[in-house]
Structure formats: C-alpha cells, structure tokens
N, C-alpha and C positions, 0 to 999 in steps of 0.2 A: 555548651549544650547543643548549639546549632551544628557545630562540626561533628559531634558524635552522632546526631540524627542523620546528617548527610552521609557519613561513613556507613552507618547501618543500612540506609536506603540503597546506597551504591552496591554494597555487598549483596543485598537481597536481589537487586536488579540483575547483577552479574550472575548470580546463582540461577535465576529464572531463565535468563538468556542462554546460558550454557546448556539448558535442558531442551531447547528448541532445536529440531533437526535442521541440518544445513539446507535441505530442500525447501522447508517452510521459509527460511530466511531469504532464499533466492526468490521465492514467490512474492514475499513482502517487498523486496527491493524492486522487482519487476513492476508491481503495482504502483509503487512510489514514482519510479522513473516514467512509466506510461502516463500517469496522472500529471506529473510536472510538465512533460513535453507537450501533451495535448492541451493542458491549460494555457500555456504560452501561445500555442497556435490558435486556439479557439478565442482567446481574449483578443489577439491581434485582429481576428476577423470580425468579431461581434462588438468589441469594446464594452462588454457587459460582464462584470465579475461573477455575478450569480450564475448566469448561463455557463460561463467558462468552468466554474466549480462543478456544477451538476453534470455537464457534458463530459468533462475530463474524468470524473469518477465513473460515469457510465462507460467510458472508453476502457478504463482499467478492468471493469467487471466483464465487459464484452471480450476483451483480449484474454482474460483469465478463463472465461467459459470456453472460448474457442480452443485454447491450449489444452484444457482438460478433455474437450470433445475429441480432439485429435489423439490425445493419449489413450482414450478409451477404445480407439480402433486398433491399437497395437496389441499383439498377443501377450497375454499375461499382465495387462495393465487395465486400469479402470478409471472412471471419473471419480476424482477425489474431492469431495466438497471442502475438506480442510485446506487443500491447496488453493481452492477458489476463495475461501475465507481469508487466507493469508494475503492473497493478492488484493482483495478488497480492503483489508485493513491498511495495507501500504498506501492505497489510494486515499482512504479516509484521512490518514495521518497527514499527507501532503495537502489535501483539501482544507483541513483545519488550520494547518500552518499558514497557508496562503490567506485564509480568512483573517487570521490574527495579525499577520505582518505585512500584507500587501496594501500599501497606502498610495496607489496610483491616483 
C-alpha cells in the first residue's frame, strides 16, 4: 500500500513539475542558491540562526526584485511578479530546510 501511494505521489509530482516553465525553475534555483550562500555568510558573521534565516531570505527577495527591475528596463520586457514569486519560493524552501536540519 505504501509503495503504491509513493508511486502515485511521484507520478503526480513529476506531472506537475513538467508543466512548470524552465524560466521559473531557474528563478527557483537562483533563490535557493542565493539563500543558501547568504545564510552561510550571515551565520558566520552573526552566529544567530534566526537572523541568518531572515536576512538570507530577504537577500533572495532583494536579488529577485533587482533582477526583475533590470528586466523591466529592457525593451519588450516587464517586471514579472511570478518570477519574483519563484525566486522567493526557492529561498523559503532552503530556509525551511535549514531550520529543520541545521543543528549547529
């Protein structure tokens, strides 16, 4: 029964992921990488996990906002809030993962 549920969930997840555009996947990864890198740096400076999580997520949101602002200055391009959302979700995912597994 468990393996059947796992297979069904895996197929559903694969189907959903295949419908997400490659651009959104890149924004998600950029948010995750930015948050992870800035978390390590900020934690090294402050030695405070909570500050590191908050500031690293804010860094991902700031970087995503700046990227979209730069994109909006290009001809035929605009600020895409869905791209910013994808970047933010990548940052949130890493922040939650660090909260669950970081036992320094």
